[in-house]
DRENSE-796552 format. One line per 5 residues: number of its first residue (from 1); their letters; for each residue y, z, x of N, C-alpha, C. Coordinates in steps of 0.1 Angstrom, whole numbers, m for minus. Layout:
BEGIN
NUM	A	Y:Z:X:Y:Z:X:Y:Z:X  ...
//
This chain:
BEGIN
1	MRILI	952:1053:1185:959:1059:1172:947:1065:1165  948:1075:1158:931:1089:1147:938:1081:1136  929:1079:1130:934:1075:1112:921:1087:1106  923:1091:1092:915:1096:1082:914:1088:1073  900:1088:1067:904:1081:1056:892:1089:1047
6	TNDDG	895:1082:1032:890:1089:1023:891:1078:1010  888:1083:1003:882:1074:984:884:1084:976  883:1077:962:872:1085:951:862:1080:945  861:1068:951:847:1064:947:841:1068:953  838:1079:961:823:1080:968:823:1082:980
11	INAEG	813:1087:991:810:1083:1001:806:1074:1004  795:1067:996:783:1059:1000:791:1043:993  807:1044:988:812:1034:980:813:1021:991  812:1006:986:814:997:998:832:998:999  836:1004:990:853:1003:995:855:1011:1005
16	LKVLH	848:1024:1006:852:1028:1019:844:1024:1031  835:1014:1027:829:1005:1045:836:996:1049  850:990:1033:858:982:1041:868:985:1046  876:996:1041:887:1007:1046:885:1010:1058  874:1014:1059:867:1015:1077:864:1007:1087
21	EIAAE	864:993:1084:866:983:1087:884:980:1096  887:985:1080:907:979:1082:908:992:1092  903:1003:1092:912:1014:1100:903:1012:1112  895:1003:1116:892:1005:1130:898:996:1138  897:982:1129:911:973:1136:924:978:1140
26	IAGPG	929:990:1128:943:992:1135:945:1005:1144  929:1011:1148:930:1024:1155:931:1019:1169  920:1008:1169:919:999:1183:910:1008:1191  908:997:1204:896:1007:1206:896:1018:1215  906:1023:1218:911:1035:1224:912:1047:1206
31	GEVWT	910:1039:1199:917:1049:1184:899:1056:1181  908:1063:1168:893:1071:1162:895:1069:1148  886:1071:1142:885:1067:1124:880:1077:1124  878:1086:1114:877:1101:1114:873:1099:1094  863:1102:1085:861:1100:1069:859:1113:1066
36	VAPAF	867:1119:1054:865:1126:1047:861:1123:1036  852:1126:1026:852:1115:1017:847:1126:1004  846:1121:994:836:1131:980:826:1124:981  817:1138:979:803:1134:980:798:1128:968  802:1131:956:805:1117:947:815:1114:941
41	EQSGV	812:1102:930:825:1098:926:838:1104:917  850:1104:924:859:1115:918:869:1102:910  866:1096:905:877:1084:900:884:1093:885  900:1092:888:907:1095:875:908:1113:875  903:1118:887:909:1129:890:924:1132:895
46	AHATS	931:1120:897:943:1120:905:947:1130:912  960:1143:909:960:1149:927:954:1165:921  944:1165:915:935:1175:913:935:1182:928  931:1195:928:923:1201:938:919:1211:930  906:1217:941:898:1229:937:900:1244:940
51	HAHPT	912:1250:932:911:1258:932:907:1271:927  895:1269:916:887:1280:910:874:1279:916  873:1275:926:859:1271:937:860:1266:945  854:1270:957:848:1265:969:847:1249:971  848:1245:987:846:1229:983:833:1231:998
56	MIVQY	823:1224:995:814:1222:1003:813:1215:1012  811:1212:1023:817:1199:1034:801:1198:1042  797:1185:1044:785:1183:1051:786:1175:1060  786:1174:1070:787:1163:1082:776:1153:1082  778:1140:1076:772:1128:1075:768:1124:1090
61	SDRVF	773:1122:1097:771:1118:1110:787:1117:1122  786:1109:1132:800:1112:1145:812:1109:1130  824:1116:1134:832:1120:1123:831:1111:1111  818:1121:1105:816:1114:1090:813:1125:1082  825:1128:1069:823:1141:1064:820:1138:1049
66	AAEGS	811:1144:1044:814:1144:1028:815:1158:1021  828:1161:1013:833:1173:1001:829:1175:990  821:1181:983:818:1182:968:834:1189:970  841:1176:964:854:1179:959:862:1171:952  880:1171:958:884:1157:949:892:1152:963
71	PADCV	898:1139:958:901:1131:971:910:1140:980  920:1143:968:932:1157:975:923:1166:981  909:1175:981:905:1188:988:899:1180:997  893:1165:1004:894:1159:1014:900:1158:1023  916:1153:1017:924:1153:1029:928:1166:1030
76	LAGLH	927:1182:1026:927:1188:1027:916:1193:1039  907:1192:1035:898:1196:1043:898:1191:1060  899:1176:1059:901:1169:1070:912:1173:1081  924:1176:1071:941:1180:1081:933:1196:1085  926:1204:1076:932:1214:1081:914:1225:1086
81	DVMAG	902:1218:1087:892:1222:1093:884:1208:1098  883:1195:1096:877:1187:1104:883:1184:1113  899:1181:1115:909:1176:1126:919:1188:1129  916:1200:1126:921:1208:1124:931:1207:1142  943:1215:1139:947:1212:1154:950:1201:1156
86	SPPDL	947:1186:1156:946:1176:1162:950:1165:1152  959:1159:1137:960:1158:1132:960:1141:1128  958:1133:1120:958:1121:1123:971:1115:1128  973:1105:1130:986:1096:1127:989:1091:1112  973:1091:1109:975:1081:1093:970:1086:1086
91	VLSGV	971:1083:1075:953:1086:1061:955:1075:1054  949:1069:1053:945:1055:1045:934:1060:1034  939:1059:1019:930:1061:1010:924:1048:1004  911:1047:1000:906:1036:993:891:1030:1000  889:1015:999:898:1007:987:893:1007:976
96	NRGNN	901:1013:969:893:1012:950:890:1006:949  875:1007:937:871:995:932:877:993:920  883:983:920:890:986:908:909:989:911  920:985:904:937:985:908:939:999:900  953:999:913:959:1013:904:968:1006:906
101	SAENA	972:1000:897:985:993:894:990:997:886  1002:999:878:1009:1004:860:1000:1015:862  999:1018:851:996:1035:845:985:1040:853  975:1032:859:964:1038:858:967:1044:872  980:1043:882:984:1052:891:987:1067:890
106	VYSGT	988:1067:878:989:1083:872:974:1089:876  964:1082:871:955:1090:870:946:1086:882  950:1085:892:941:1076:905:939:1092:914  923:1086:920:924:1100:926:926:1093:944  926:1081:937:933:1073:953:941:1072:959
111	LGAAM	956:1073:948:967:1079:953:967:1097:952  962:1101:945:962:1114:949:958:1119:963  949:1112:964:946:1116:980:959:1109:993  964:1101:988:979:1096:995:990:1103:996  990:1109:985:1002:1119:975:999:1133:984
116	EAALQ	988:1137:988:991:1152:992:987:1147:1007  987:1137:1016:991:1134:1027:1001:1135:1030  1010:1131:1021:1028:1126:1023:1031:1146:1020  1023:1151:1009:1029:1161:1011:1026:1174:1021  1013:1170:1032:1015:1174:1045:1026:1165:1056
121	GLPAI	1029:1161:1051:1039:1154:1061:1038:1144:1067  1021:1135:1066:1016:1129:1070:1022:1113:1062  1022:1102:1072:1022:1087:1068:1010:1083:1065  1008:1077:1049:999:1077:1037:1000:1065:1032  987:1059:1027:985:1044:1024:972:1041:1015
126	ALSQY	973:1040:1001:966:1041:992:962:1023:988  951:1018:994:947:1003:989:935:1005:980  940:994:970:931:991:956:929:975:957  912:974:948:910:958:948:911:956:936  922:951:929:921:944:916:907:938:912
131	LGPHN	900:940:902:890:930:897:895:924:882  885:913:884:888:904:872:879:894:875  884:882:861:871:870:862:870:862:876  877:861:886:875:855:894:867:861:907  869:875:903:867:879:916:850:892:914
136	FNADD	851:895:899:843:903:896:831:901:899  824:886:896:814:888:899:812:881:913  819:877:924:820:875:934:808:880:943  802:873:955:794:879:963:802:889:973  816:891:974:820:903:979:834:905:970
141	RFEAS	835:914:964:841:918:955:855:923:961  851:925:972:864:927:983:869:918:990  868:907:990:872:898:1002:887:899:1001  894:897:991:908:898:993:914:909:1006  910:923:998:914:937:1006:905:935:1020
146	RRHGV	895:931:1020:889:930:1034:897:919:1043  901:909:1037:905:893:1049:920:900:1052  927:905:1041:942:909:1044:945:922:1049  933:931:1042:941:947:1043:946:950:1059  942:945:1070:949:946:1082:960:942:1084
151	RVVRD	964:932:1083:978:924:1081:990:935:1070  984:936:1063:990:945:1052:996:960:1059  990:966:1060:984:979:1067:996:980:1079  993:972:1089:1002:966:1100:1016:968:1100  1017:956:1088:1034:952:1086:1040:965:1080
156	LLDKG	1029:970:1068:1036:985:1067:1040:998:1082  1028:1000:1085:1035:1004:1099:1046:1001:1111  1048:985:1108:1060:985:1117:1073:978:1116  1073:978:1094:1083:973:1094:1085:981:1084  1074:992:1076:1082:998:1066:1091:1006:1066
161	LWDDA	1094:1017:1054:1104:1029:1054:1094:1038:1055  1096:1043:1066:1091:1058:1066:1100:1074:1066  1099:1081:1062:1111:1092:1060:1104:1105:1068  1111:1116:1065:1107:1132:1067:1115:1139:1057  1114:1136:1045:1118:1137:1034:1111:1150:1026
166	DYRLF	1113:1158:1020:1106:1165:1014:1094:1161:1010  1097:1154:998:1087:1145:991:1088:1133:998  1081:1133:1010:1081:1115:1016:1072:1103:1010  1079:1094:1018:1076:1080:1008:1060:1082:1012  1052:1076:1002:1036:1069:1009:1039:1056:1000
171	YNVNF	1026:1050:1006:1027:1033:997:1012:1030:990  1017:1024:977:1004:1019:969:1006:1005:971  993:998:977:987:988:976:980:981:970  979:970:964:967:969:951:966:953:956  955:948:959:950:933:964:942:927:954
176	PPVPA	951:917:948:949:907:936:931:904:931  934:903:922:916:900:914:915:883:922  918:876:932:913:865:931:907:863:946  899:852:951:896:852:965:905:851:976  901:856:986:908:857:999:919:848:996
181	AQVGG	913:837:997:924:822:1000:933:815:991  929:824:980:939:821:967:950:837:972  950:843:980:960:856:980:974:849:984  987:849:974:996:841:977:1013:849:988  1003:860:993:1013:870:1002:1014:885:994
186	VKVTS	1025:889:997:1030:902:992:1038:899:985  1042:911:976:1050:914:968:1058:928:968  1073:933:968:1072:945:972:1078:950:958  1071:956:948:1074:959:938:1075:976:932  1079:974:915:1076:986:912:1070:990:905
191	QGFRR	1061:1004:902:1054:1005:888:1052:1000:877  1042:991:874:1046:986:863:1043:996:847  1039:988:836:1034:998:827:1031:984:815  1013:990:814:1012:979:802:1011:987:788  1019:978:783:1022:981:771:1008:985:757
196	AGAHR	998:980:760:989:984:756:977:990:763  981:998:769:972:1001:781:965:1014:778  971:1023:770:967:1034:765:953:1043:767  950:1047:774:937:1057:774:931:1062:760  919:1062:759:915:1065:743:904:1069:743
201	VEPYT	900:1076:733:881:1082:734:872:1072:725  864:1071:731:850:1062:719:841:1073:716  839:1079:708:827:1090:704:814:1084:705  804:1093:709:785:1088:711:781:1100:708  771:1097:700:756:1105:696:747:1105:707
206	SPNGR	738:1113:713:734:1112:720:718:1114:715  705:1110:717:695:1112:707:690:1129:705  699:1140:713:697:1149:703:704:1155:693  713:1147:691:726:1144:681:737:1154:686  740:1152:698:753:1162:702:759:1151:704
211	KFLWI	775:1151:703:786:1146:704:792:1148:716  794:1133:717:802:1130:735:813:1116:737  824:1118:741:837:1112:745:834:1106:757  839:1093:754:839:1083:771:852:1083:768  859:1083:780:872:1078:782:873:1064:781
216	VGSSQ	878:1057:775:884:1045:775:898:1039:777  899:1029:786:909:1018:787:909:1007:783  923:1002:782:922:985:776:924:977:788  925:963:783:922:950:794:933:954:804  925:954:814:932:952:827:939:939:833
221	QTETA	939:929:827:945:915:823:955:912:819  958:927:814:975:927:809:986:923:817  997:919:815:1006:918:829:1016:926:827  1022:933:831:1033:941:833:1047:930:835  1057:940:834:1073:935:834:1072:926:848
226	PGTDA	1081:917:848:1085:910:861:1085:920:871  1077:916:884:1091:926:898:1079:938:899  1070:942:886:1060:952:887:1045:950:893  1039:958:894:1025:956:903:1016:950:899  1015:952:886:1002:944:879:1007:929:875
231	AANLQ	1022:929:874:1023:914:869:1022:905:883  1023:911:899:1019:906:907:1008:904:909  998:910:908:989:909:912:982:903:900  981:902:893:982:889:881:982:875:885  994:872:895:1000:861:890:988:854:910
236	GFISV	982:863:918:977:859:932:984:873:942  993:883:938:998:887:951:998:899:954  997:904:965:991:918:969:1006:926:967  1004:934:960:1018:944:957:1016:954:968  1029:961:968:1035:971:980:1042:977:972
241	TPMRA	1043:989:968:1047:998:961:1045:1016:969  1066:1017:969:1065:1023:978:1068:1041:967  1062:1047:972:1063:1063:959:1064:1076:968  1065:1086:959:1070:1097:961:1067:1104:952  1057:1118:956:1057:1129:948:1067:1135:935
246	DFTAH	1075:1131:941:1089:1139:932:1089:1133:915  1086:1142:907:1087:1137:896:1095:1137:885  1104:1142:892:1127:1141:884:1127:1127:885  1133:1125:869:1141:1112:863:1147:1117:867  1158:1118:884:1170:1116:885:1183:1109:878
251	EVVDD	1178:1101:874:1189:1091:865:1194:1099:851  1185:1107:846:1192:1116:835:1196:1129:838  1198:1135:848:1196:1145:851:1214:1150:852  1223:1146:853:1236:1143:852:1241:1143:836  1234:1134:833:1237:1139:815:1232:1150:812
256	LRSRL	1220:1153:813:1213:1162:807:1221:1176:811  1226:1179:823:1232:1191:825:1244:1186:817  1252:1180:814:1264:1179:804:1261:1184:789  1249:1184:786:1244:1184:772:1238:1201:769  1231:1204:778:1225:1216:782:1239:1229:790
261	E	1244:1229:797:1246:1238:804:1260:1239:802
//
């Protein structure tokens, strides 16, 4: 198997090393793992692509490239330049430092990469490591994803639903904020919503008097509704959420049609 990996934390991120370990085991002895990751951190850029300027790409080592662009840019670079003519069998994105559950999924560059891969017609999985009081100061913050990542990816490849729809399925996997031995298993979930989770800005004044705004989120230890991703994660479970890039609210289309047409 040939696998393309990327992330949004950047080419030197610890989570990318964890993902390479996972991908190498999935690919097997005769497989290949190719890396195209952002040269610098790109957290929060969602599915952005660089339409207004070109993306510089540099080869670091054998099958390892860094691109000055977003995670979606990296997927495009991997498919249409680095691996042109011989596409991967699978695209993996992550392992993100921090969760991409609930509303975080909307902002996530990690998911943006998986979404782009799905739009390009390839199987794709985004993986993220939730952080909290039980693992934030651990020697290995990624222990849960490092220990359980291979099994989850293999199960999705072997038992998951994969389709050829225009907006094809991709998967959002979040590992809980607990040591690997305390992981309770896997829960298939929907995307949650933290009711106190809205982003905001905090103003700061620099020494030279200029005003800057920092984007700030709320507590990531807030549970979401039962059956959703963050709730499962905070209860010690790995969440697996099937997703599509189709933003249509299908459940209201017929009602809205009757009102407006």
